[in-house]
N, CA, C and O atoms as a Tinker XYZ file with bonds, in Angstrom:
   384  protein
     1  N    -66.041000   32.978000   13.318000    73     2
     2  CA   -65.523000   34.142000   12.647000    64     1     3
     3  C    -64.673000   33.685000   11.470000    63     2     4     5
     4  O    -63.859000   32.771000   11.606000    81     3
     5  N    -64.856000   34.310000   10.329000    73     3     6
     6  CA   -64.090000   33.988000    9.135000    64     5     7
     7  C    -62.809000   34.813000    9.114000    63     6     8     9
     8  O    -62.834000   35.988000    8.748000    81     7
     9  N    -61.710000   34.216000    9.497000    73     7    10
    10  CA   -60.425000   34.886000    9.510000    64     9    11
    11  C    -59.317000   33.847000    9.484000    63    10    12    13
    12  O    -59.482000   32.743000   10.004000    81    11
    13  N    -58.191000   34.199000    8.880000    73    11    14
    14  CA   -57.039000   33.296000    8.891000    64    13    15
    15  C    -56.470000   33.141000   10.297000    63    14    16    17
    16  O    -55.866000   32.117000   10.615000    81    15
    17  N    -56.664000   34.162000   11.145000    73    15    18
    18  CA   -56.132000   34.134000   12.504000    64    17    19
    19  C    -57.072000   33.456000   13.500000    63    18    20    21
    20  O    -56.667000   33.174000   14.628000    81    19
    21  N    -58.303000   33.191000   13.113000    73    19    22
    22  CA   -59.285000   32.637000   14.041000    64    21    23
    23  C    -58.922000   31.212000   14.442000    63    22    24    25
    24  O    -58.523000   30.398000   13.609000    81    23
    25  N    -59.067000   30.930000   15.725000    73    23    26
    26  CA   -58.828000   29.582000   16.235000    64    25    27
    27  C    -59.785000   29.330000   17.395000    63    26    28    29
    28  O    -60.411000   30.256000   17.912000    81    27
    29  N    -59.888000   28.087000   17.789000    73    27    30
    30  CA   -60.769000   27.719000   18.890000    64    29    31
    31  C    -60.159000   28.144000   20.219000    63    30    32    33
    32  O    -58.979000   27.904000   20.472000    81    31
    33  N    -60.951000   28.763000   21.050000    73    31    34
    34  CA   -60.524000   29.181000   22.380000    64    33    35
    35  C    -61.722000   29.072000   23.312000    63    34    36    37
    36  O    -62.604000   29.930000   23.301000    81    35
    37  N    -61.752000   28.028000   24.109000    73    35    38
    38  CA   -62.878000   27.828000   25.025000    64    37    39
    39  C    -62.990000   28.981000   26.017000    63    38    40    41
    40  O    -64.093000   29.370000   26.401000    81    39
    41  N    -61.844000   29.527000   26.431000    73    39    42
    42  CA   -61.838000   30.610000   27.412000    64    41    43
    43  C    -62.638000   31.819000   26.940000    63    42    44    45
    44  O    -63.367000   32.422000   27.728000    81    43
    45  N    -62.510000   32.178000   25.670000    73    43    46
    46  CA   -63.169000   33.374000   25.162000    64    45    47
    47  C    -64.431000   33.097000   24.349000    63    46    48    49
    48  O    -65.373000   33.888000   24.389000    81    47
    49  N    -64.464000   31.986000   23.611000    73    47    50
    50  CA   -65.545000   31.771000   22.667000    64    49    51
    51  C    -66.290000   30.456000   22.841000    63    50    52    53
    52  O    -67.128000   30.117000   22.005000    81    51
    53  N    -66.015000   29.718000   23.884000    73    51    54
    54  CA   -66.684000   28.437000   24.081000    64    53    55
    55  C    -66.252000   27.447000   23.011000    63    54    56    57
    56  O    -65.066000   27.139000   22.898000    81    55
    57  N    -67.180000   26.954000   22.241000    73    55    58
    58  CA   -66.861000   25.979000   21.194000    64    57    59
    59  C    -66.687000   26.635000   19.824000    63    58    60    61
    60  O    -66.647000   25.941000   18.809000    81    59
    61  N    -66.585000   27.953000   19.786000    73    59    62
    62  CA   -66.451000   28.677000   18.528000    64    61    63
    63  C    -65.016000   29.172000   18.324000    63    62    64    65
    64  O    -64.177000   29.106000   19.222000    81    63
    65  N    -64.769000   29.667000   17.115000    73    63    66
    66  CA   -63.462000   30.225000   16.796000    64    65    67
    67  C    -63.531000   31.747000   16.869000    63    66    68    69
    68  O    -64.600000   32.335000   16.706000    81    67
    69  N    -62.380000   32.381000   17.115000    73    67    70
    70  CA   -62.357000   33.836000   17.171000    64    69    71
    71  C    -60.953000   34.381000   17.210000    63    70    72    73
    72  O    -59.979000   33.629000   17.183000    81    71
    73  N    -60.854000   35.687000   17.274000    73    71    74
    74  CA   -59.579000   36.380000   17.358000    64    73    75
    75  C    -59.613000   37.322000   18.555000    63    74    76    77
    76  O    -60.678000   37.625000   19.093000    81    75
    77  N    -58.431000   37.780000   18.964000    73    75    78
    78  CA   -58.318000   38.742000   20.056000    64    77    79
    79  C    -57.599000   39.985000   19.562000    63    78    80    81
    80  O    -56.687000   39.898000   18.740000    81    79
    81  N    -58.009000   41.135000   20.061000    73    79    82
    82  CA   -57.299000   42.383000   19.782000    64    81    83
    83  C    -56.333000   42.607000   20.929000    63    82    84    85
    84  O    -56.750000   42.722000   22.082000    81    83
    85  N    -55.049000   42.670000   20.623000    73    83    86
    86  CA   -54.023000   42.924000   21.636000    64    85    87
    87  C    -53.587000   44.366000   21.458000    63    86    88    89
    88  O    -53.004000   44.718000   20.433000    81    87
    89  N    -53.865000   45.203000   22.451000    73    87    90
    90  CA   -53.635000   46.632000   22.319000    64    89    91
    91  C    -52.565000   47.117000   23.289000    63    90    92    93
    92  O    -52.332000   46.517000   24.338000    81    91
    93  N    -51.927000   48.211000   22.914000    73    91    94
    94  CA   -50.893000   48.832000   23.735000    64    93    95
    95  C    -51.303000   50.273000   23.989000    63    94    96    97
    96  O    -51.559000   51.029000   23.052000    81    95
    97  N    -51.366000   50.651000   25.271000    73    95    98
    98  CA   -51.688000   52.029000   25.631000    64    97    99
    99  C    -50.555000   52.572000   26.490000    63    98   100   101
   100  O    -49.888000   51.822000   27.202000    81    99
   101  N    -50.345000   53.881000   26.418000    73    99   102
   102  CA   -49.304000   54.490000   27.246000    64   101   103
   103  C    -49.922000   55.032000   28.529000    63   102   104   105
   104  O    -51.114000   54.853000   28.779000    81   103
   105  N    -49.102000   55.695000   29.337000    73   103   106
   106  CA   -49.568000   56.163000   30.634000    64   105   107
   107  C    -50.625000   57.261000   30.527000    63   106   108   109
   108  O    -51.295000   57.575000   31.510000    81   107
   109  N    -50.777000   57.846000   29.334000    73   107   110
   110  CA   -51.817000   58.846000   29.110000    64   109   111
   111  C    -53.092000   58.193000   28.575000    63   110   112   113
   112  O    -54.064000   58.880000   28.261000    81   111
   113  N    -53.083000   56.874000   28.475000    73   111   114
   114  CA   -54.191000   56.075000   27.958000    64   113   115
   115  C    -54.428000   56.297000   26.464000    63   114   116   117
   116  O    -55.556000   56.191000   25.981000    81   115
   117  N    -53.344000   56.608000   25.738000    73   115   118
   118  CA   -53.411000   56.714000   24.276000    64   117   119
   119  C    -53.054000   55.371000   23.674000    63   118   120   121
   120  O    -52.059000   54.752000   24.053000    81   119
   121  N    -53.860000   54.930000   22.748000    73   119   122
   122  CA   -53.597000   53.694000   22.028000    64   121   123
   123  C    -52.552000   53.980000   20.956000    63   122   124   125
   124  O    -52.803000   54.775000   20.051000    81   123
   125  N    -51.374000   53.341000   21.044000    73   123   126
   126  CA   -50.338000   53.596000   20.047000    64   125   127
   127  C    -50.037000   52.400000   19.155000    63   126   128   129
   128  O    -49.331000   52.556000   18.159000    81   127
   129  N    -50.542000   51.221000   19.472000    73   127   130
   130  CA   -50.313000   50.053000   18.616000    64   129   131
   131  C    -51.350000   48.986000   18.974000    63   130   132   133
   132  O    -51.741000   48.849000   20.133000    81   131
   133  N    -51.781000   48.246000   17.977000    73   131   134
   134  CA   -52.700000   47.137000   18.233000    64   133   135
   135  C    -52.451000   46.032000   17.218000    63   134   136   137
   136  O    -51.988000   46.281000   16.106000    81   135
   137  N    -52.765000   44.821000   17.619000    73   135   138
   138  CA   -52.600000   43.644000   16.780000    64   137   139
   139  C    -53.838000   42.779000   16.888000    63   138   140   141
   140  O    -54.491000   42.756000   17.932000    81   139
   141  N    -54.165000   42.080000   15.840000    73   139   142
   142  CA   -55.213000   41.072000   15.881000    64   141   143
   143  C    -54.512000   39.718000   15.850000    63   142   144   145
   144  O    -53.789000   39.405000   14.904000    81   143
   145  N    -54.732000   38.917000   16.894000    73   143   146
   146  CA   -54.047000   37.632000   17.013000    64   145   147
   147  C    -55.063000   36.523000   17.241000    63   146   148   149
   148  O    -56.222000   36.778000   17.567000    81   147
   149  N    -54.619000   35.319000   17.068000    73   147   150
   150  CA   -55.447000   34.153000   17.347000    64   149   151
   151  C    -55.811000   34.141000   18.824000    63   150   152   153
   152  O    -54.971000   34.439000   19.673000    81   151
   153  N    -57.027000   33.807000   19.128000    73   151   154
   154  CA   -57.483000   33.794000   20.521000    64   153   155
   155  C    -56.784000   32.726000   21.348000    63   154   156   157
   156  O    -56.766000   32.815000   22.576000    81   155
   157  N    -56.211000   31.723000   20.705000    73   155   158
   158  CA   -55.555000   30.646000   21.434000    64   157   159
   159  C    -54.065000   30.917000   21.679000    63   158   160   161
   160  O    -53.412000   30.150000   22.386000    81   159
   161  N    -53.524000   31.986000   21.110000    73   159   162
   162  CA   -52.095000   32.263000   21.263000    64   161   163
   163  C    -51.794000   32.946000   22.580000    63   162   164   165
   164  O    -52.642000   33.633000   23.148000    81   163
   165  N    -50.579000   32.751000   23.057000    73   163   166
   166  CA   -50.076000   33.398000   24.261000    64   165   167
   167  C    -49.618000   34.802000   23.890000    63   166   168   169
   168  O    -48.833000   34.956000   22.955000    81   167
   169  N    -50.082000   35.826000   24.591000    73   167   170
   170  CA   -49.804000   37.206000   24.215000    64   169   171
   171  C    -48.348000   37.615000   24.384000    63   170   172   173
   172  O    -47.921000   38.594000   23.772000    81   171
   173  N    -47.577000   36.906000   25.185000    73   171   174
   174  CA   -46.208000   37.300000   25.483000    64   173   175
   175  C    -45.349000   37.440000   24.231000    63   174   176   177
   176  O    -44.397000   38.221000   24.222000    81   175
   177  N    -45.666000   36.702000   23.185000    73   175   178
   178  CA   -44.877000   36.769000   21.959000    64   177   179
   179  C    -44.954000   38.138000   21.296000    63   178   180   181
   180  O    -44.085000   38.489000   20.498000    81   179
   181  N    -45.977000   38.906000   21.616000    73   179   182
   182  CA   -46.235000   40.169000   20.930000    64   181   183
   183  C    -45.860000   41.394000   21.748000    63   182   184   185
   184  O    -45.997000   42.514000   21.256000    81   183
   185  N    -45.393000   41.222000   22.976000    73   183   186
   186  CA   -45.076000   42.345000   23.848000    64   185   187
   187  C    -43.958000   43.199000   23.271000    63   186   188   189
   188  O    -44.098000   44.419000   23.186000    81   187
   189  N    -42.864000   42.588000   22.877000    73   187   190
   190  CA   -41.731000   43.349000   22.347000    64   189   191
   191  C    -42.117000   44.057000   21.052000    63   190   192   193
   192  O    -41.694000   45.189000   20.821000    81   191
   193  N    -42.908000   43.413000   20.212000    73   191   194
   194  CA   -43.358000   44.031000   18.966000    64   193   195
   195  C    -44.092000   45.331000   19.257000    63   194   196   197
   196  O    -43.837000   46.343000   18.603000    81   195
   197  N    -44.980000   45.320000   20.209000    73   195   198
   198  CA   -45.722000   46.530000   20.548000    64   197   199
   199  C    -44.859000   47.609000   21.153000    63   198   200   201
   200  O    -45.037000   48.786000   20.841000    81   199
   201  N    -43.925000   47.237000   22.013000    73   199   202
   202  CA   -43.041000   48.228000   22.624000    64   201   203
   203  C    -42.142000   48.895000   21.594000    63   202   204   205
   204  O    -41.842000   50.083000   21.713000    81   203
   205  N    -41.716000   48.164000   20.604000    73   203   206
   206  CA   -40.853000   48.719000   19.570000    64   205   207
   207  C    -41.611000   49.664000   18.628000    63   206   208   209
   208  O    -40.981000   50.440000   17.909000    81   207
   209  N    -42.938000   49.614000   18.619000    73   207   210
   210  CA   -43.738000   50.497000   17.772000    64   209   211
   211  C    -44.117000   51.805000   18.463000    63   210   212   213
   212  O    -44.803000   52.632000   17.862000    81   211
   213  N    -43.699000   52.011000   19.684000    73   211   214
   214  CA   -44.044000   53.228000   20.412000    64   213   215
   215  C    -43.069000   54.342000   20.028000    63   214   216   217
   216  O    -41.960000   54.418000   20.557000    81   215
   217  N    -43.494000   55.199000   19.107000    73   215   218
   218  CA   -42.671000   56.321000   18.659000    64   217   219
   219  C    -43.061000   57.631000   19.329000    63   218   220   221
   220  O    -42.451000   58.666000   19.062000    81   219
   221  N    -44.066000   57.600000   20.194000    73   219   222
   222  CA   -44.598000   58.821000   20.787000    64   221   223
   223  C    -43.921000   59.136000   22.121000    63   222   224   225
   224  O    -43.370000   60.223000   22.296000    81   223
   225  N    -43.959000   58.199000   23.052000    73   223   226
   226  CA   -43.401000   58.393000   24.387000    64   225   227
   227  C    -42.390000   57.287000   24.650000    63   226   228   229
   228  O    -42.702000   56.111000   24.465000    81   227
   229  N    -41.187000   57.644000   25.078000    73   227   230
   230  CA   -40.165000   56.644000   25.387000    64   229   231
   231  C    -40.555000   55.917000   26.670000    63   230   232   233
   232  O    -40.562000   56.513000   27.747000    81   231
   233  N    -40.877000   54.647000   26.558000    73   231   234
   234  CA   -41.248000   53.840000   27.716000    64   233   235
   235  C    -39.989000   53.337000   28.417000    63   234   236   237
   236  O    -38.972000   53.072000   27.775000    81   235
   237  N    -40.069000   53.210000   29.735000    73   235   238
   238  CA   -38.965000   52.611000   30.467000    64   237   239
   239  C    -39.420000   51.426000   31.314000    63   238   240   241
   240  O    -38.596000   50.710000   31.883000    81   239
   241  N    -40.740000   51.220000   31.396000    73   239   242
   242  CA   -41.277000   50.082000   32.147000    64   241   243
   243  C    -42.512000   49.555000   31.414000    63   242   244   245
   244  O    -43.266000   50.316000   30.808000    81   243
   245  N    -42.697000   48.254000   31.484000    73   243   246
   246  CA   -43.871000   47.637000   30.866000    64   245   247
   247  C    -44.530000   46.720000   31.884000    63   246   248   249
   248  O    -43.869000   45.895000   32.515000    81   247
   249  N    -45.836000   46.874000   32.035000    73   247   250
   250  CA   -46.611000   46.038000   32.940000    64   249   251
   251  C    -47.624000   45.255000   32.122000    63   250   252   253
   252  O    -48.209000   45.778000   31.174000    81   251
   253  N    -47.826000   44.012000   32.492000    73   251   254
   254  CA   -48.759000   43.151000   31.772000    64   253   255
   255  C    -49.376000   42.157000   32.745000    63   254   256   257
   256  O    -48.914000   42.016000   33.877000    81   255
   257  N    -50.417000   41.470000   32.299000    73   255   258
   258  CA   -51.003000   40.424000   33.132000    64   257   259
   259  C    -50.256000   39.113000   32.870000    63   258   260   261
   260  O    -49.240000   39.107000   32.174000    81   259
   261  N    -50.744000   38.029000   33.413000    73   259   262
   262  CA   -50.074000   36.737000   33.296000    64   261   263
   263  C    -49.948000   36.285000   31.844000    63   262   264   265
   264  O    -48.976000   35.613000   31.498000    81   263
   265  N    -50.901000   36.635000   30.992000    73   263   266
   266  CA   -50.849000   36.235000   29.595000    64   265   267
   267  C    -49.712000   36.869000   28.816000    63   266   268   269
   268  O    -49.272000   36.319000   27.807000    81   267
   269  N    -49.230000   38.020000   29.269000    73   267   270
   270  CA   -48.140000   38.709000   28.597000    64   269   271
   271  C    -46.781000   38.447000   29.211000    63   270   272   273
   272  O    -45.819000   39.155000   28.912000    81   271
   273  N    -46.689000   37.441000   30.066000    73   271   274
   274  CA   -45.452000   37.133000   30.776000    64   273   275
   275  C    -44.804000   35.886000   30.190000    63   274   276   277
   276  O    -45.491000   34.927000   29.837000    81   275
   277  N    -43.493000   35.904000   30.091000    73   275   278
   278  CA   -42.728000   34.692000   29.789000    64   277   279
   279  C    -41.309000   34.875000   30.323000    63   278   280   281
   280  O    -40.864000   36.002000   30.540000    81   279
   281  N    -40.614000   33.790000   30.529000    73   279   282
   282  CA   -39.244000   33.848000   31.029000    64   281   283
   283  C    -38.327000   34.532000   30.024000    63   282   284   285
   284  O    -37.386000   35.224000   30.410000    81   283
   285  N    -38.599000   34.341000   28.744000    73   283   286
   286  CA   -37.787000   34.970000   27.701000    64   285   287
   287  C    -37.881000   36.486000   27.795000    63   286   288   289
   288  O    -36.886000   37.184000   27.602000    81   287
   289  N    -39.069000   36.997000   28.090000    73   287   290
   290  CA   -39.219000   38.450000   28.232000    64   289   291
   291  C    -38.421000   38.986000   29.407000    63   290   292   293
   292  O    -37.882000   40.090000   29.324000    81   291
   293  N    -38.329000   38.233000   30.506000    73   291   294
   294  CA   -37.522000   38.682000   31.639000    64   293   295
   295  C    -36.068000   38.878000   31.228000    63   294   296   297
   296  O    -35.403000   39.790000   31.720000    81   295
   297  N    -35.571000   38.035000   30.337000    73   295   298
   298  CA   -34.194000   38.172000   29.874000    64   297   299
   299  C    -34.021000   39.248000   28.824000    63   298   300   301
   300  O    -32.993000   39.924000   28.796000    81   299
   301  N    -35.007000   39.419000   27.961000    73   299   302
   302  CA   -34.882000   40.352000   26.838000    64   301   303
   303  C    -35.156000   41.805000   27.218000    63   302   304   305
   304  O    -34.517000   42.711000   26.682000    81   303
   305  N    -36.080000   42.037000   28.119000    73   303   306
   306  CA   -36.495000   43.406000   28.413000    64   305   307
   307  C    -35.359000   44.299000   28.915000    63   306   308   309
   308  O    -35.225000   45.414000   28.410000    81   307
   309  N    -34.536000   43.880000   29.873000    73   307   310
   310  CA   -33.442000   44.769000   30.300000    64   309   311
   311  C    -32.467000   45.084000   29.165000    63   310   312   313
   312  O    -31.929000   46.189000   29.104000    81   311
   313  N    -32.239000   44.142000   28.282000    73   311   314
   314  CA   -31.330000   44.375000   27.161000    64   313   315
   315  C    -31.907000   45.372000   26.159000    63   314   316   317
   316  O    -31.165000   46.006000   25.409000    81   315
   317  N    -33.225000   45.506000   26.149000    73   315   318
   318  CA   -33.882000   46.476000   25.270000    64   317   319
   319  C    -34.136000   47.814000   25.963000    63   318   320   321
   320  O    -34.652000   48.747000   25.348000    81   319
   321  N    -33.776000   47.904000   27.239000    73   319   322
   322  CA   -33.924000   49.153000   27.981000    64   321   323
   323  C    -35.252000   49.330000   28.688000    63   322   324   325
   324  O    -35.633000   50.456000   29.006000    81   323
   325  N    -35.967000   48.242000   28.943000    73   323   326
   326  CA   -37.261000   48.302000   29.623000    64   325   327
   327  C    -37.201000   47.527000   30.940000    63   326   328   329
   328  O    -36.573000   46.472000   31.025000    81   327
   329  N    -37.860000   48.063000   31.956000    73   327   330
   330  CA   -38.105000   47.285000   33.166000    64   329   331
   331  C    -39.386000   46.494000   32.912000    63   330   332   333
   332  O    -40.314000   47.001000   32.281000    81   331
   333  N    -39.440000   45.265000   33.395000    73   331   334
   334  CA   -40.588000   44.396000   33.168000    64   333   335
   335  C    -41.292000   44.160000   34.485000    63   334   336   337
   336  O    -40.677000   43.683000   35.439000    81   335
   337  N    -42.579000   44.488000   34.553000    73   335   338
   338  CA   -43.343000   44.387000   35.794000    64   337   339
   339  C    -44.645000   43.629000   35.563000    63   338   340   341
   340  O    -45.715000   44.238000   35.571000    81   339
   341  N    -44.579000   42.319000   35.359000    73   339   342
   342  CA   -45.823000   41.565000   35.139000    64   341   343
   343  C    -46.592000   41.361000   36.439000    63   342   344   345
   344  O    -46.008000   41.276000   37.520000    81   343
   345  N    -47.895000   41.284000   36.312000    73   343   346
   346  CA   -48.760000   40.937000   37.449000    64   345   347
   347  C    -49.101000   39.463000   37.275000    63   346   348   349
   348  O    -49.986000   39.111000   36.495000    81   347
   349  N    -48.400000   38.611000   37.998000    73   347   350
   350  CA   -48.517000   37.169000   37.818000    64   349   351
   351  C    -49.581000   36.611000   38.754000    63   350   352   353
   352  O    -49.514000   36.785000   39.971000    81   351
   353  N    -50.561000   35.939000   38.165000    73   351   354
   354  CA   -51.651000   35.342000   38.939000    64   353   355
   355  C    -51.093000   34.222000   39.824000    63   354   356   357
   356  O    -50.256000   33.436000   39.378000    81   355
   357  N    -51.551000   34.151000   41.061000    73   355   358
   358  CA   -51.141000   33.120000   42.029000    64   357   359
   359  C    -49.629000   33.072000   42.204000    63   358   360   361
   360  O    -49.044000   31.991000   42.265000    81   359
   361  N    -48.998000   34.234000   42.284000    73   359   362
   362  CA   -47.542000   34.309000   42.420000    64   361   363
   363  C    -47.033000   33.552000   43.635000    63   362   364   365
   364  O    -45.966000   32.938000   43.590000    81   363
   365  N    -47.792000   33.594000   44.717000    73   363   366
   366  CA   -47.354000   32.949000   45.968000    64   365   367
   367  C    -47.227000   31.436000   45.818000    63   366   368   369
   368  O    -46.475000   30.806000   46.563000    81   367
   369  N    -47.943000   30.848000   44.878000    73   367   370
   370  CA   -47.868000   29.379000   44.691000    64   369   371
   371  C    -46.911000   28.956000   43.593000    63   370   372   373
   372  O    -46.740000   27.763000   43.346000    81   371
   373  N    -46.280000   29.927000   42.927000    73   371   374
   374  CA   -45.334000   29.603000   41.857000    64   373   375
   375  C    -44.038000   29.020000   42.433000    63   374   376   377
   376  O    -43.623000   29.373000   43.537000    81   375
   377  N    -43.414000   28.130000   41.673000    73   375   378
   378  CA   -42.145000   27.547000   42.079000    64   377   379
   379  C    -41.092000   27.830000   41.009000    63   378   380   381
   380  O    -41.378000   27.811000   39.811000    81   379
   381  N    -39.886000   28.090000   41.463000    73   379   382
   382  CA   -38.776000   28.328000   40.518000    64   381   383
   383  C    -38.290000   27.026000   39.957000    63   382   384
   384  O    -37.364000   27.011000   39.146000    81   383
């Protein structure tokens, strides 16, 4: 793919380059914000950006998969007024 954001990501594109669409939907399943990011980037960096663009419905909780989780978000979310509820893959085997 010809894009400044395109990068190699074996997980999504094998030996090719590509981008990912990172979208934000509310509880009514309305799309209120989206970003095009490098396929090799960790999505957690963009979670706060998307939450801050929600001008339609005031969110109080955010749920994401493992790709949208980071320790920094656990610290930042309460200070921004959001509860953070990630679904962490293999949580039982994680160590503090």
